[in-house]
C-alpha positions in Angstrom: 58.9 -52.8 74.8 56.7 -49.7 74.3 54.1 -49.3 71.6 55.5 -48.5 68.2 54.1 -45.3 66.6 53.6 -45.5 62.9 53.2 -42.3 61.0 51.3 -42.0 57.7 49.6 -39.1 56.1 46.8 -41.4 55.2 45.0 -44.3 56.7 43.4 -47.2 54.8 42.3 -50.8 55.3 45.1 -51.9 53.1 47.7 -50.2 55.2 46.3 -51.5 58.5 46.1 -55.0 57.1 49.8 -55.0 56.3 50.8 -53.4 59.6 48.6 -55.8 61.6 50.3 -58.8 59.8 53.9 -57.5 59.8 54.1 -55.8 63.1 51.5 -57.5 65.3 51.6 -61.1 63.9 55.2 -61.5 62.6 57.1 -59.2 64.9 54.9 -59.5 67.9 54.8 -55.7 68.4 52.0 -53.4 69.5 51.5 -50.3 67.4 49.4 -47.3 66.8 48.8 -45.4 63.6 48.9 -41.6 63.6 48.8 -38.8 61.1 50.6 -36.5 63.6 54.2 -36.3 62.6 55.3 -34.8 65.9 53.8 -37.7 67.8 55.9 -40.1 65.8 59.0 -37.9 66.0 58.9 -37.8 69.8 58.2 -41.5 70.2 61.3 -43.7 71.0 60.0 -46.4 68.7 58.5 -45.1 65.5 58.2 -45.8 61.8 57.7 -43.0 59.3 55.7 -44.0 56.2 55.9 -41.9 53.1 58.4 -39.3 54.3 62.2 -39.5 55.0 63.2 -38.5 58.5 66.8 -38.6 59.8 67.2 -40.9 62.8 63.9 -42.7 62.3 63.0 -45.8 60.3 61.5 -44.3 57.2 59.7 -46.3 54.4 58.9 -44.8 51.0 55.2 -44.9 49.9 54.5 -46.2 46.4 50.8 -45.4 46.5 49.4 -49.0 46.3 47.9 -48.8 49.8 46.0 -45.6 49.2 43.1 -47.1 47.3 40.1 -48.2 49.4 36.4 -49.0 49.3 36.7 -50.3 45.7 33.6 -52.3 44.7 34.2 -53.1 41.0 37.1 -55.5 40.8 37.1 -55.3 37.0 38.5 -51.8 37.3 41.4 -52.7 39.5 44.4 -50.8 38.0 47.2 -52.8 36.6 50.4 -52.5 38.7 54.0 -53.3 37.5 56.2 -52.9 40.6 59.7 -51.5 40.1 62.3 -54.1 40.9 65.3 -53.2 43.1 67.6 -54.6 45.7 68.1 -54.3 49.4 71.1 -55.8 51.2 71.4 -58.6 48.7 67.6 -59.3 48.4 65.5 -58.5 45.4 62.7 -56.1 46.1 59.4 -54.7 44.6 58.2 -51.1 44.6 61.8 -49.8 44.6 62.0 -46.1 45.4 63.4 -43.5 43.0 65.5 -41.9 45.7 67.7 -43.4 48.5 66.9 -40.9 51.3 64.8 -43.4 53.3 65.9 -46.2 55.6 64.7 -48.7 53.1 65.1 -48.4 49.3 61.6 -49.9 48.7 58.1 -49.7 49.9 58.1 -52.9 52.0 54.4 -52.4 53.0 53.2 -52.2 49.4 55.5 -55.1 48.4 54.1 -57.3 51.1 50.5 -56.3 50.2 51.0 -56.9 46.5 52.2 -60.5 47.1 50.0 -61.8 49.9 46.8 -60.2 48.6 47.7 -61.9 45.3 46.9 -58.6 43.5 48.3 -59.8 40.2 45.8 -62.7 40.1 42.9 -60.2 39.9 44.3 -58.8 36.7 43.4 -60.3 33.3 45.2 -63.5 32.4 44.8 -66.7 30.3 44.0 -69.6 32.7 45.7 -73.0 32.2 44.0 -76.2 31.2 42.5 -76.6 34.7 41.2 -73.0 34.9 44.0 -71.9 37.2 46.2 -68.8 37.4 49.4 -69.8 35.6 52.7 -69.6 37.4 54.3 -68.0 34.3 52.2 -64.9 34.9 53.7 -64.4 38.4 56.3 -61.7 39.0 58.2 -64.1 41.2 58.4 -66.7 38.5 59.4 -64.1 35.8 62.3 -62.9 37.9 63.4 -66.4 39.0 62.5 -65.8 42.7 59.8 -68.4 43.0 61.7 -70.7 45.4 62.7 -67.8 47.7 60.4 -66.8 50.5 61.0 -63.1 49.7 58.4 -61.7 52.1 59.8 -63.7 54.9 63.3 -62.5 54.0 62.1 -58.9 54.0 60.3 -59.4 57.4 63.4 -60.9 59.0 65.7 -58.1 57.7 63.2 -55.4 58.6 63.3 -56.8 62.2 67.0 -56.5 62.3 66.8 -52.9 60.9 64.4 -52.0 63.7 66.6 -53.6 66.3 69.7 -51.6 65.1 67.8 -48.3 64.8 66.0 -48.6 68.1 68.9 -50.3 70.0 66.6 -53.0 71.4 65.9 -56.6 70.8 62.9 -58.1 69.0 62.3 -61.8 69.4 62.5 -63.5 66.0 59.6 -65.7 64.9 60.1 -69.5 65.4 60.1 -71.9 62.5 57.2 -74.3 62.5 56.6 -77.5 60.5 53.3 -79.4 59.8 53.1 -82.4 57.5 50.0 -82.4 55.3 48.5 -85.0 52.9 46.0 -85.0 50.1 44.0 -88.3 50.1 42.6 -88.3 46.6 43.4 -91.9 45.8 43.4 -94.0 48.9 44.0 -97.2 47.0 45.4 -98.2 43.6 43.6 -101.5 43.1 41.5 -102.4 46.1 37.9 -101.5 46.7 37.4 -100.0 43.2 34.2 -101.8 42.4 33.4 -104.4 39.7 33.2 -102.1 36.7 36.4 -100.2 37.5 38.3 -103.4 38.2 37.2 -105.1 35.0 38.1 -101.9 33.1 41.6 -101.8 34.6 42.1 -105.5 33.6 41.0 -104.8 30.1 43.4 -101.9 29.7 46.3 -103.9 31.1 45.5 -106.8 28.7 45.4 -104.5 25.7 48.8 -103.1 26.7 50.1 -106.6 27.4 51.1 -105.6 30.9 51.3 -109.0 32.5 53.1 -107.7 35.5 50.4 -105.3 36.4 47.7 -107.9 36.0 49.6 -110.2 38.3 50.2 -107.5 40.9 46.6 -106.3 40.8 45.4 -109.9 41.3 47.6 -110.4 44.3 46.3 -107.2 45.8 42.7 -108.2 45.2 43.3 -111.6 46.8 44.9 -109.7 49.7 48.1 -111.6 49.3 50.0 -108.3 49.2 49.3 -104.7 50.4 47.8 -102.2 47.9 50.7 -100.0 46.6 49.0 -96.8 47.7 48.2 -98.1 51.3 50.9 -96.3 53.2 48.7 -95.1 56.0 50.1 -97.3 58.8 53.6 -96.4 57.9 52.8 -92.7 57.8 51.2 -93.0 61.2 54.3 -94.5 62.6 56.4 -91.6 61.3 54.2 -89.1 62.9 54.3 -90.9 66.2 58.1 -91.1 66.1 58.4 -87.3 65.3 55.5 -86.2 67.5 53.7 -84.6 64.5 50.1 -83.6 64.3 49.3 -83.9 60.6 46.7 -82.4 58.3 44.7 -84.7 56.0 42.6 -83.3 53.1 40.2 -86.0 51.9 38.5 -86.2 48.5 34.8 -87.0 49.2 33.5 -86.9 45.6 30.2 -88.7 45.3 30.9 -89.7 41.7 33.9 -90.8 39.8 35.3 -88.5 37.1 38.5 -88.3 35.1 39.9 -86.2 37.9 38.2 -87.7 40.9 39.3 -91.3 41.3 39.0 -92.0 45.0 36.7 -94.8 46.1 33.3 -93.6 47.3 33.5 -91.9 50.7 30.7 -94.1 52.0 32.4 -97.3 51.1 33.2 -99.2 54.3 37.0 -99.3 53.5 37.0 -95.5 52.9 35.0 -94.9 56.1 37.7 -96.8 58.0 40.5 -94.8 56.5 38.7 -91.5 57.2 37.9 -92.4 60.8 41.4 -93.5 61.5 43.0 -90.4 60.0 40.6 -88.2 62.0 42.1 -89.8 65.2 45.6 -89.1 64.1 45.4 -85.5 62.9 43.1 -82.8 61.7 40.9 -83.7 58.7 39.7 -81.2 56.1 37.8 -81.3 52.9 39.5 -81.7 49.5 36.8 -80.4 47.2 36.4 -82.5 44.1 37.5 -81.2 40.7 34.0 -79.9 39.8 33.0 -78.7 43.3 33.2 -75.0 42.4 29.7 -74.0 43.8 28.3 -73.8 47.3 26.0 -76.8 47.1 28.7 -79.2 45.8 31.2 -78.3 48.5 28.4 -78.4 51.1 27.5 -81.9 50.1 31.1 -83.2 50.2 31.8 -81.4 53.5 28.6 -82.9 54.9 29.7 -86.5 54.1 33.1 -85.9 55.8 31.5 -84.4 58.8 29.0 -87.3 59.1 31.8 -89.8 59.0 34.2 -88.1 61.4 31.6 -86.6 63.7 33.8 -83.5 63.9 33.5 -80.0 62.5 35.1 -79.6 59.1 36.6 -76.1 58.8 39.8 -76.5 56.8 40.3 -77.2 53.1 42.7 -77.6 50.2 41.5 -77.5 46.6 41.9 -80.7 44.5 44.3 -80.0 41.6 44.9 -76.7 43.4 41.9 -75.2 41.5 42.1 -71.9 43.4 40.6 -69.0 41.6 40.3 -65.6 43.3 38.0 -64.3 44.6 35.5 -67.0 43.8 37.0 -70.0 45.6 37.4 -68.2 48.9 33.9 -66.9 48.7 32.5 -70.4 48.2 34.6 -71.7 51.1 33.5 -69.0 53.4 29.9 -69.6 52.6 30.6 -73.2 53.7 32.1 -72.0 57.0 35.6 -72.9 56.1 37.9 -70.8 58.2 41.4 -72.0 57.0 42.5 -72.9 53.5 45.7 -74.5 52.5 45.6 -74.1 48.7 48.0 -71.2 48.3 50.6 -72.7 46.1 51.1 -73.9 42.5 50.1 -77.2 41.1 52.8 -77.0 38.4 55.8 -75.6 40.2 57.3 -75.8 43.6 57.8 -72.4 45.3 56.0 -69.6 47.0 52.9 -68.3 45.3 52.5 -65.5 47.9 56.2 -65.1 48.7 55.8 -66.5 52.2 55.5 -69.7 54.1 53.6 -67.9 57.0 49.8 -67.8 57.1 47.8 -64.6 56.7 44.2 -63.5 56.6 42.8 -63.2 53.2 42.4 -59.6 52.0 39.3 -59.4 49.7 40.2 -56.8 47.1 36.7 -56.8 45.9 35.5 -55.3 49.2 38.9 -53.8 50.1 38.6 -55.4 53.5 40.0 -58.4 55.5 37.8 -61.5 55.1 37.2 -64.2 57.8 39.3 -66.9 56.2 43.0 -67.6 56.9 45.4 -68.6 54.2 48.2 -71.2 54.8 50.6 -71.4 51.9 52.5 -74.5 50.7 55.6 -74.5 48.7 56.2 -78.1 47.8 54.1 -80.9 46.5 55.4 -84.4 45.7 53.3 -84.9 42.6 54.3 -81.5 41.2 58.0 -82.2 41.6 57.6 -85.7 40.2 55.1 -85.4 37.4 55.2 -81.7 36.4 58.8 -80.8 37.0 60.2 -84.3 36.2 62.5 -84.4 39.2 64.0 -87.6 40.6 63.7 -88.2 44.3 67.2 -86.8 45.0 66.6 -83.5 43.3 63.1 -83.2 44.8 64.3 -83.5 48.3 67.4 -81.5 47.7 65.1 -78.6 46.6 62.7 -79.2 49.5 65.6 -79.1 52.0 66.9 -75.9 50.6 63.5 -74.3 50.9 63.2 -75.6 54.5 66.6 -74.0 55.4 65.4 -70.6 54.1 62.2 -70.9 56.1 64.2 -71.8 59.2 66.4 -68.8 58.8 63.5 -66.5 58.5 61.3 -68.0 61.2 58.6 -69.0 58.9 56.4 -72.0 58.3 56.7 -75.1 56.2 53.6 -77.2 55.2 54.6 -79.5 52.3 52.0 -81.5 50.5 52.4 -85.3 50.1 50.1 -88.1 49.0 49.7 -91.6 50.4 50.5 -93.0 46.9 54.0 -91.4 46.8 54.9 -93.1 50.1 53.8 -96.6 49.4 55.2 -99.3 47.2 54.3 -98.1 43.7 57.5 -98.6 41.5 57.3 -95.1 40.0 57.8 -93.7 43.5 60.9 -95.7 44.3 63.0 -94.0 46.9 60.4 -91.5 48.1 59.4 -93.6 51.0 62.9 -93.6 52.6 63.7 -90.0 51.6 60.6 -88.8 53.3 61.4 -90.7 56.4 64.8 -89.0 56.6 63.2 -85.6 55.9 60.7 -86.1 58.8 63.6 -87.1 61.0 65.3 -83.8 60.3 62.1 -81.8 60.8 61.6 -83.4 64.2 65.0 -81.9 65.3 64.1 -78.4 63.9 
């Protein structure tokens, strides 16, 4: 197929960012950007931005992509996109007139969601200092569990095919299992003080069953309820999956960081084994919000694995823009997997596909790639109070939408939800079935 000519009266880093991601990455097309309308008119494959033109694919321009070279993020203008509809899909930045091929500015809509523009505007953080899902336009309109950006991309591909009378290969669905290892064991290897403290708490509650269970684990008569590592490995081998493991390497225990010390022999064994099975990344501890803290934890993980550590996912999903990404980039992290919500399942950026981070502070593309997630076991179980059947039903519906749009699914699970802890009854077998289905996808 020949090069696509995109006409726009203006050029900006925001516009080229969207075109690079949409046309080059997602649709696998080559394109050139021109301000010469005649060049675009004469081209067999062209897209006209900001001006309706009969017989061509024309996209209205809402103005969001005009701004460039902004240095003061505090003056970022608030934007409330007009909501509309296109062939049954909700849209953002709906046009006032219907004389274009699309009734909305798909370029601005994509930019607004994947740049996370709304997270730079004033908001009241939740108890963990995070951007609250309730502030999101996707949540407010009940679209959170729809990969809207992926739906737009897929439908835009079909529009181009129809207009240009040529085929464009659809993107292929991909799946990668991922795990946060922030509590490798429930009872074992916790150290004398923590073990005694746990016994005292159980005694005060009169929880004889927990005391008995803990004792059997410590005497190695039964397996720790969180130790599902061998079982997980077997599932990956059966499905030929290459997983991602994000490991908490906090050097001190806090109310939010309860893993055993990363230098404990048992934890070293776990880390080394996981690094053989998949790709290991850092899971920065709750208070690791500065360069030196992340550097120290990353250094521990690198020393144990003997491998470069360049991927991450924030513990408690404590992702704050732009600070978090700046700290990660300073620590040579190239790929982050924190783009999701800790309180709700769904799409924080409207897509399951990865994208480079656009730094609104510099109005430029930054050297870190964002890999969204849309489902976390602990979120479904603890925050949304779903039973295992509802959780996997919702996960499967999301997976089906991502398959339809040729996007990516990277769910988040924990070793503790796949072990023998009674509160996670049924998750083990449901996840096995889910992986079996993903192996066929």
